[in-house]
N, C-alpha and C positions, 0 to 999 in steps of 0.2 A: 730859482735858477734850475734849468733842466740838467739832471746829472749827465756826466760824460758817459759814453759807451766805450768799453775796452774789451779785449779778447783774452780768454784763457785757452791756450792750446796745449793739450797733454801729449801731442805727437802720437796719436793712436796708431798702433800696428794692426792692420786689418787682417782678418782671416784670409789666408791664401797669399799674403804679401809679407814683405820684410821691412825692418826698420829703415833701410835705405830708401824705400818708397815713401815711408812716413815723412822723411825729411823733405823730399820733393813736394809732397802735399803741403807741408808747412810753409815752404817757400812760396808756393802758389797762393796760399791763403793769406799770408801777410801782405803780399802785393795787392790782393783783391780787397782786403778790408781797409788798407791804406787809402785806396781810391774812394772808398765809401765813408771816410771821415772818422774811423775809429781812432781813439786817442792813444792807446797803448796796447802792446801785445806781449803777454806774459807766457812763459813756459815754466814748468814746475819740476823739481827734483823728485823722482821716484826710482825705486830699485827693485830688482827681482820680480818684475811684472812683465809678462809676455806682451801685454797689450799697450804698454806705454814706453816710448823710446827716448824720453827726455832726461835720462839719468845723468849725462854729462852736460848739465845745463849751460854753463858758460860757453862751451864749444858750440852748442846749438844756437845760443844767442848771437855769437859772432857770425854764424852763417846767415841768420835772419837779418841782422843789422846790415850785412853786405848786400842783401837782396832787396832792401827797402831804402827810402830816402829821408823821410821825416817822422814817421811814427815812432813813438818811444818803445823800446824793447827792454823787457825786464825779466827777472827771476821772481816767480810767484809761487814758491820761493826756493831759496837755498836753505836746506836744513842745517843750520849752523853747527849744532853739536857733532855733525858728521865730519867737520873740517877744522883745520887750524885757522883762526881768524886772519893771520898774516897771509896765508895762501889765498883766502877769499879776497882780501884787500888787493893783493897783486893781480888776481884775475880780473876783478872789476875795474881796477885802475888801468889795466891794459885795454879793456873794452872801452872805457870812457876816453882814453887817449886816442884810440882809433876812431871812435864815433862820438865826439864831444856833444854833450847836451841831450843825449838820447837814451841813456842807460839808467835803469832802475834796479835797486837791490832790495828785494823783499826777503825777510828772514823768518823762518819757523824753527820750532824746537823738536818736532816729531822726527822720527827717522826716515819717513817717506817710504816705509815698507813694513814687513813683519819683524818680529823680535829676533828671529834667527839671523836675518839679514842685518838688522841693527847691530848685532854683536860682531858681524863681519866688518861692518863699516866703522864702528866706534870701539877702537881698541881700549879707550878709556871711557867706561860707561857713565862717568860722573857728569859728562857734558850736559845732558838734559836737565840736571839739577843745578847747573851753574850757568844757565842761559843768560841771566842778567849780566854776569861778569864777561861772558863771551861777547855779548853785544857791545858792552862798553869798551872792551879791548879792540874790537873791530872798528868801532867809530873813532877810536884814538888814532888808528893808522891813517885815517883820511885827514886828520888835522895837520895844519901847516906849522908844526912845532918840532923842535929838535928833541930826539929821543934816542936811546941806544940802538933800537931796532926800528928801521923805517921800511915802508912799503914803496918799492920802486918798480913800476909806477903805482901811484895811489896817494902818496903824501900831497896834501893841499888840493885834492880834487873834490869837486862838489857833486857827489853821487847821492841822489835821494835814497834814503834808507826807510823802508817800511817794516812794520811788524805785522805778521799774519797770525791768525789763530782760529781755532774752532772751540775754544773754551774762554774762560774769563782771565786766565793768567796773562796772556799776551796783551789783552785789552788794557789791563791795569798798568803793565809796563810801558806800553805805547803812550798812554796818557801821561805817566810820570816823566817820560823822556821827551814829550812834545813831538812825537813822530806820527806820520800818517798811519792809519790802521785799516787792515782789510780782513773781513770776517768771512770764513768759508761756509756761508749759508747754503751753497750749492750741494753740500753733502752733510752738513751738520746744522740743520735749521733751528733746532729747539732753543738754543741759547743766544740767538741773534739779538733780540732786544736787550737781554741782560748784559751781553757783551758791549753793545753800543752805549748803554747807560753807564757801565763801568768805565769805559774809555773816557766818556765826556766828564764824568764825575771826578776822575783822577787827572784830567788834563792840566798840564802846566805849560804855558807859552814858552817857546824855545827859539833858538836861532833859526830853526827850520820852519816852524809854524807859529802863528799868533792865535790860531783857533783850531779846533779839531777838524780833521779831514778824514772822511769815512768812505770806504769802498765796500760793497757787498758782492758776493758771488752768487750767480744764478745760472741755471741751465735753461737754454731756450732752443726750441726746435720749431722753426717756422716753415710751414709748407704752403702750397697753393690753396689748400683747403684744410679745414679742421681735421678731416679724416686722414689726409696725407701727413699732417704734422704729428698726429698721434701714432701713426704707423712708423714713421721715421724715428720717433722717440723710443720705440721698442728696443733699439740698440742699447741705449742707456739703461733701460729697465733690465735687460738681460745681464749687463755688467754687474749691477747691484744684486740681482738675484743670484748670480754666480758667487758673489762674496758670502751671501747667506748660506748657500749650499756647499761652500768650500771648494768651488770649481772656478779656477781662474784661467783665462786663456787670452787669445787675441780678441780684438774688437769684432763682434759678430754682425752680420747683416740683419736688417729688420725682419721680424717674424710675428706671427699671430701669438700674442702673449697668453691668450686663454688656453693654449696648448702646453704652456711651459710652467705656469705657476699655480699654486693653490690660492684660495682666497686669503688665507692667513699670510702666505708669503707676499702676496700683492699688497696687503695692508702695511706690512713692515717696509717694503720697498718704497711705497708711495709716501709713507711718513718721513722716511729719510730724504726723499726727494720732494719735500713740500714746496721748495722754491725751484721747481722745474715746471716750465710753462711751454706748452706745445699746442699747435693748432695753426690756424690761418694767421696772416699778418695782423689783422685787427684783434683777434682773440688774444694773441700773445701780448700785444700792446696794452690792451685793457687790463690784463693780469699784472703786467709790470707796473702800470700806473697805480693800481690798487696797493701794491707792495710799498711803493715809495710815498704814497699819499700821506701816511701818518708817521713817516720816518725821515729824519734829516740826513739824506744820503747825497754825497758829492759825486759818486761814480759807481757804475755797475760794471763788473767784469763778467763776461758771458762765455760760458762753455757750451758749445754745440756739438755734442757727441753723435755725429751722423755718419753712417757708413759710406755712403756715396759722396765722393769728393765734390762733384758738381752741385749736388743738393745741399751739401754743407756750405759751400760758398754762397749759394742762393739764399739760404736761411739767414746768414749774416747780412746779406744785401737787403733782403726784405725788412729785417729788423731795423737796420740803419735808415732806410727810406721812411718808414712810418715814424721813427723816433725823431728824426731831423725835421720832419714836417711839423 
């Protein structure tokens, strides 16, 4: 079976623009990819990052759900130790009540930022070490059972819960709980196969799934030609180069990378972005097929970090056209 295609939108804040404009772009993009058959649209919780505007993830999800009609909209994900499980249950119960059958809740245990910001978010720093119990508490609020504290709305609602990860920890937990699993190979490629094997090896059928369900993250930049695709991908390369150099800012326009990085820096960036495919429609398609040919993958979530909004929309369109063919 051909894996489904979905979208990961980090609500990039472009150089020279504001978060308000980012949300307009996200609204345009979800409407565009919905027309081209993408299955779901995820936004992710990040903090203290000038180039990412999706910090208040459930609010942005509500905006995007209201702008679309059928595509699933989810958090990919909510960093659960940043929040009280009851509050998350109420927020997503509200979204599901407003837009029934279209809401996903992906959960991660990282802070979604640097450690100083994590301390500002997590008044109790034990949360990251108690992720299992936090997940269990959250899942309990959605069960249709009597308990001293209930989530209203939330109780009795069927909201798909995913576990997300870039290491083996969440893979093992997702397997034990029988939940769908998404691996962040778009920025942490080295453990992909180990994580998928760990998930499947530990999988226990549940009320949610009778067999494993796997999503992997990739970066895809599709241009009219190989040369255009590579040039557009330089926006993503600059973002990761900035992390290496300790320089973070808004999302930059594409530039000639040979002027910006050393050979050593290039090797580091390209290793971290091993699952980044850029070029023409056919080139990106062939690279994607190669990735899934020896892996049992149910879904691919695609991040296209492209500065120009129209070229970003076009990239998703070209990918969907060749994939659906």
